[in-house]
C-alpha positions, 0 to 999 in steps of 0.5 A: 351707502352709495348709489350702487352695490352690484360689483362685489361678490362677498357678503360684507356688512355694508358699514363705513369701513367697507365702503371707504375700502371699496372706494379706495380700490380705484380712483373712480368707481362710477362713471361720473355721469348723473343717473339717467332716471334722475335726469329724466324725472327732474330736469323739468322741475323748478330748482329748490332745495335738494337732498341726494341720499347715497351720493357716492362720488357726487355725480347726481348732486353736481348735476343738480347743482348745475341745474340751479338746485341747492344740494345736500349730498350725503353718503356713509363714505368719507372717501366718496364725499371727498371725491364728490367735493372735488367733483363739485369744485371742478364743476364750479358748483362747490358753493351750491353743494353741502356734503354730509356724512351719514350712516342712515341707520343712525342719523339723517339730514335735518330739514325739508327739501323740495326734492329728495332723491334716493337713486340705487340706495342698496347696501349689504348687511342689516341695511334698513332701507325701508325705514330710511325711505320712510324717513326720506318721505317725511323730509319732503316739503309740501309741493316737493318730490320724492324720487326712488330708483332701484334695481329690480333684479340681477343683471342678465348674465347673472340674474341671481346676483345679490339676491340676498339684498332684496329688490322690491317693486315700485308698488312694494316701495310705495306701500312701505312709505305709508304715505298719508291718503290724500296728501300725496300723488303718484307721478311715476311707478314703473319697471324698465330694462337698463342696457349694460355691458356684461363683463365679457363685453357682450350686450346685457341689461338689468331690470330697474324700477322707479317711483316718483311721488309729490307731496301735495300738502 
């Protein structure tokens, strides 16, 4: 599971072999910059223990570590995790990040965290995203925050791209989490348009959404 799944045309199974091969296609898949929604929604939080689900090449985890968080970065791809570890070492924060390989359909990091981030945790095949996010909510410590960012549809130049993956709204994600009443507060539930560049170089966009909730007790 990596942060994004919007660059392939085939219908793979989304397992470890697929993602390892996907990362081997080039020296770097993603930009190396932290997701903008993470930076915006986390920069004012007091650092603590953070869990980055689907960390990919580690940009979000490294950014969090630079802000003072103690981070557990997790991904299904060992290739991605190797690159993430290199990124952390180059950034001088290797001592603040622990890397763990997990197929979230089968295993999940242990412990409680002050921040659980799942940014663009989309994949192919029989990917139990709803169950994974349900588990993620249970990993948030009292007073902690769960941040879920995802795509809300295909890009402007191909609106039906990856429609088979399914892109729930923030309200649908919130309902799927089944949060106990009176124990959580919703801090953000919104859809927004993310500027992108189309394959032909022209300006484009993609609808994204974000849900941010805090565990009260």
